N, C-alpha and C positions, 0 to 999 in steps of 0.2 A: 700666651697672654693676649687679651683683646686689645686692639688699638686704642689710643687715648680718645675719650669721649664716647666709646661704644657702650660702656656701662650706663652712662647718663642717658643715652638715647633709648636703651632697652628699658631703663627704669621709667622714663617718661612715657614710653609706649604702654607699659603695663599699667601705669597710673591712669593714662587716658582710657584704657579699656575698663579699668575698675570704676572710674567716674561715670562712664557711659552706662555701665550695668547698673550702678547705684541710681542714677537719674531715671533710667528705664523702669527699675523696680519701684521707685517712688511714684512715678507717674501711674504705674499699674495700680498701686495701692490707693492712690488718690482718685483715679478716674474709672478704672475697670474692676478692681477687686471688690468683693463685698466687704462691708465694714467688719472689723474684729468684734467679737462678742455677740450676744444674742439680740442686741438692738442698738439704735442710736437714740440718745436722750436729749430732749430740749426742755428748758424750764424758764420761768419768768414770773412776773407778778402782774395782776390785772383785777379789776372789779373788787378791789380791797382785799384780795387774797392771793395765793400762789397757784401756779399751774405747772403741770408736768406732762410731757408727751414722750412716749417711747415708740419708735418706728422700727420695724423689722422688714426684711426682704432683701432681694439682690440688687436693686437699683437705687442705691443711696450714696452716690458720688457727691462731690461738693456742690454742683449745680442743683441737684435734687434736694439736698439738705437746705441750701439757701432758699429755694422755692417753698419748701415745707415750713421753714421758720417764718417767712413772710406771710404765708397763708394763715398760719396760726395767729400771728399778731394782728393781721387785718380783720380776722373774724372776731376776735375779742374786742378790738377797738371799736368795731361797728356796733357791738352790743352796748358798750359803755355809752357811745354817742347817742344811741336811741333810748336807752332804758335806765341809765343811772339816775338816782335821786340825789347824787352828790354833784353832778354836773348841771349847772343852772340852765344851760341851753338845750338839754336833752328833751326829747318829746314828752316823757313822763313828768319831768320837772316843770315844763311849761304848762302841761295839763293841770298839775297840782296847784299852781299859783293862780289859776283862773277861778274866780268865784262866780261861775255861771253854769247853767244847766243846758247850754247850747251844745250841739254835737262838736266834738273836737277831732280834726282829721289826724289819723295815725297811719304809719307805713305798714306794709305787709308783715314784717317781722314782729312788730308790736301786736298786730292783730292775732298772729299765730300764738304768741305767748299768752295773751289775754284769753284766747279761746280755750286753751288748755286749762288755764286757771279757773275760768268760769265753769267748765265741765267738771273738774274735780270738786269745786265748791258745791255744785249741785248734787253730785253723786255722794258726797260726804255730808250732805245736809248742813253745810256752812262751817264745817270744821276747818276747811282751808279757805283763806280769804285774803286777797291782795289789798284790801282797804283797811287792814288792821293797824297801819302805821301810827295813827294818833294814840292808840292805846299802848303800843310798844314804847313810844316816847314818854307817856304818862307814868309808866311803871319803871322807867329808868334804864331801858334796854336799847334806846335809840341813839341817834347821832349826837344828842346833847348829853349823853352819859347819865350817871346815877342821879337820883332825885333825893331830896332831904327826907321825904316820907312817901309811902304809897298813896295813890290817889284815893280820895274819899268816895263813898258810894254815890254821892251826887255827881262828882266829876265823871266817874265811870258811866253813869246813866246818861249824862250829857254827850259823852263821846260816842256811846253806842247809837246815838241818833244819826251819826254820819258814818258809821261803820257797818259793813255788811255787803256781801257780793251782789245783793239785789239792788244796791244803791248805784250800780253801774248799768248803763244800757249800751251793750256792745253791738254795733252794726257791722257784721263781718263782710257782707257784700259791699256796703258803702264805705268801708274803711274808716270808721269813726267810733268814738266812745263818748258817752255823755254822763254827767252826774245827775242823780236824782236829788242829792243834797249838795248845795253849792260848795260846801267845805269838804266833800269827800276827796280822798287821795288814793293814789295807786303806788304800791311798792312791790315789785316783782322779785325781790331778793330770795324769796322762798322757792323759786323755780328757775331763776336766771342762770345759776351755775350749771344746772342740768341742761338748760337750753344751750349754754355756751359749749358744753361738751359735745352736744349733737352738731352744732355748727362747725366746730373744729373738725369733727369726723367727716362732715360733708365736704369741707374744703380739702382735706387730705385725700379723700376718695376721688375728688375731681382731678387730682394730680396723679391718680393711678395707684395710690397706696391702699393695700388691703390687709395689712397686718399692723395693728397699733393698739396701744393702751393709752387712753387720754384721762387726765385727772384735772379738775378745776375745783379748788376749795373742798376737796374730799369727795366730790361726785365723779363717777367713773363711767367709761365706756370702752369696751374692748371688741376687737375683731381679729380674726385669724389667729396667728401664733407668733412666737419669737422665731428668729432665724435658727434653723436647725429643727424646728417642729415642736419645741416645748410650749405648753399652753401658758396663757396669762393667768397667774395665780394671784389673787387679791385677798385681803383680810378684812374681817369685821372686828372693830376695836371693842375691847371690854369697856363698858361705861363706868370707869372708875375716875374719881376726881384727882387722885394722887399719882398713880403710876400708869403709864401708857403701856398696855399689854394687849396682845392679840387674843381675841375671844374664839375666833374660828376662821379658817381659811376655806376658800372655794375657788374653783376654776371658773372664770368669767368668759363665756363664749358668745360672741356676737350680741352683746346686751349692754344696757346701762345699769348702774347700781348707785343708790343714794342711801344715806343714813341720816336720821334725825334723832337727836337726843337732848337731854337736859343737864348733862353732867359737866359741861364746860362753862356755860353762861348762866349763872344764877347768883343770888345773894340771900343772906339770911337777915330777917328782921323780926325782933321779938320772939326769937326761938323758932321761927317758921322759915322754911326754905321756899323762896320765891323763884320760880323758873322763868326763863325768858320765853318759854313756850306758852303763849296766851291762847285761850279759847275765845275766838271771835264772837261766839254766841253769848258768853257771859261777861266778856271784857276783863277777865281775871286770869292769872297764871293757873295752869293745870295743877291738880293736887293728887292725881293718881300715882301708882307705883311704877309706871312704865319708865324705864331708863333710856331705852333707845329702840328704834325700829329701822330695819334695813329692807329696802324694796329693790327687786330686780325687774327690769322691764326692757323691752327692745329699744325704747328711746329713753335717754337719761332725763329729759324734761318731765316725763310722766313719773319716772321713779322718784325724782326730786319732790314733785308736788304731792304725790301720794305718801311719801315718807313723812312729810310735814303733817298731812291730814291725819294719818294713823297715829302719829305721836300725840296729836291733840285729843283724839278720841280715846286713847288709853288701851290697856291690854285686852279688856273684854269686848268693848264696843268696836275697837279698832280691828281685832281679830275677826269679828263677825263680818265687818264691812269688807276686809281684805279677802276673806273666803268667798263672800258673795260676789265680789268683783273679779274673782279669779286671779288675784295678785300673788306673786311670789314674795312673801313677806316673812321676816324673822323678827320676833319680839324678844327683848331682854327686859325682864321685870325684877325689881328689887324685892327681896323677901324680908320678913320681919326679923330674921336672924342676921341680916346684914349682907347676905349673899345675893346671888342672881339665879333666876330660873329662865329657861328658854321655852319658846313656843313658836313653831313654824307652821305656815299654811302648807297644804299638800303640794302646791306648785313649787314652793321653796325647797321642801324636802328632797325633791327630785334633783335639785341642783347642788346639794350639799357635798362637800369634800370631807376628807378625814380631818378631825380636829388637829390643830397645830401644836398641841402640847402647851399652849399658853406662854410662848416665849415673850421676852420684852420687845416692845415696838421700837422703831428708830426714833430719834429725837423729834420733837414737834417741828413741823415744816417739811419733813420727809414722809412721803406716803408709804403706807404699809404694803407695798407690792414686793413680795419676797422673791428670792432667786434673781 
């Protein structure tokens, strides 16, 4: 029989060894070991919408994750500070309140966004336009919400006097923008989410990350792959008003992706469907049968802007422009029988994956990134 107290000393020694091993294992998992699962997920809200980021790779310890989270938040906050039309002290809000045609100084990020906007406007012959805000408000799709009745022909004609991308004089070298009509306004919401995706990507890459999937308000950008080598698989949503379903999946490789459609934001008046997609050239909601269009481009800002432009142009003219511009674009059009038909440009066809069998999408707010 062991002497009194021996068992207690042995037990304490074993417990001490066990605690040491447990602490060592915990430190290994927290500091040295790769994170469990195919990626680490971050999420939040900004720019009036939600964002989600998935990071993969071996170097994702606590310090790296904190740095990544801070970089994401800083990138998004900077865009809001410069370009939000909800923040009264943003550059664009201050520009919009000035009733002058004098040049207004803007910072390099705003110059970059407006440069892309003006280029897509020119190449789409005005189908894309960041000055369309007053018309959006008049039709009840803006910040003031629904209107008692659609605007009259006279009101539309008056608003068109201050709407049009040619109403802006952008001086890229001088870092300024000027109004040709003193009441012209700028709203970059049609490409700001894509720009935000690109800026988050740049911030993460500056930290050394090369494997990620970024989503802001539905616009995406992917690079690399998940931990273990699986690709980033994303979904195009079926443009249905009642049930969220996957229309098609594809593997997104080192590219941005954006979708524009009319199936979420619309209202009916006198038996007519009025879409939030307005044609800046006519000042009225589009009436064609295009339900949605998805564009893939190396940069999400271009995908975002082009998706909006092609959605305005419609299935026939939009497809012709997309093919002419060499865009990877996928069009979903409503049929007279109540279904949908697809049309893809050749550049998009090369990126297609096997159809997903049309399973039900996750609840709203969760992005359709499967696996």
